[in-house]
N, C-alpha and C positions, 0 to 999 in steps of 0.2 A: 908079734914079728911083720904079719898084715901091716900096724902104721909106721912101720921104718918102712916098707914098700910102699905103700902110698903118698908117706911124706918123701919118697927121693923119686916117684914118677911124677910127681908134685915140681918138685924143684927141676927137672930134665925140663916138664913141660916150662916153666919159667922164664927158664935159661931161651928154651929157644925160641917162645915167645919175645922175648927180650930182644935176641942174633935177630928176630926177623923184624920188629920194631926200630931199633938200630939202619940197619941195612934200609929201610923207608922212608926214615927219615935223611940218611944218609944222597940218598935220591932225590925227595925233598930238598933238599937244601941245593943240591947240585943243580937240581930246574930251576931252582929260586935265581941261584945264582946266573946261569946262563941267561935268564928271562932280562934277567938283571942290567947283565952283559950288552943284550940286546938291544931295552931301553935307554941305555944310556947312551953308546951310543950313537940311533935314532936322534936322542937330545941334539946332540953336539951337532949334527947334519942338521938339526933345523934350528939352532942356534948360530950353524953359521949360513946354511942359505937367509935370515933374519938378518942380520948383519951385513949382507949383500945385498939384501933388496934395504936397508933403509940407507947402504952408503949411495944406491943409484936413484933414492927418488932426494936425498940432498944434492947429486952433483945435476937431477936437473929442475931440483930446485934454485938453485942455482944458475941455470941459463937462462930459466924462466926471468929470473932476477934480473936480468943482467939483458935479454933485449933488450931491442929499443923501443919505445913504446907509441904505439898510433897516435896520431894527433885528432882528439875527439870530432863524433861527429858532425857535419857543419847542420846549421837551424834549416828546419823545412822554410822554405819562405812563405816570408807574410802572406795571408790573403786580403791582396790588393790587389780591387776587379783591373788597375791601370798598369800594372803591372804584369798581370797575362799580357802570352801574344793575340791580341785580336782574334777571335775565330771566324771562319765565312758563312754568310748565311747560307742557311739550307736554301736550294733554290727548286721550283714551285716548278710542277709537270704537270705539263695538261693531257692529260690521258683520256681516250676515249669511252667508254663508261660498253659493259657486253650488253646489247638488250634480248639479247636469243635468238637474235638472226644474224645470217650471214655468217657466219665464224669466217670466213678465209680470208673476208673485206674486211670485218673487225682487226685480224693480225697484221694484216695489211697495215689499217693504219696506225695501229699504235706502232708500228717500227720506223 
């Protein structure tokens, strides 16, 4: 009889463990499905944003391609000395040198 009691307790324990395992698997499955739904929604949002971005880039590219072209820049002028306007020669000033004596007199001569 002791063997039958152990067997019955073992079967009850096994049934409880099986029930707990099934409940755990249902919970994990529910969480996984919830997470997969969230990821699917996020993927859809990202795909829509990429499509919008691609459309905007195509529209901008089309606008740039249709914009009038600027003429090429003018070439730099040649380095021909005859083509340059004449530069006035700097004039020479006769300026008195200061010898260390009579600073006021030197200032009046310089102005």
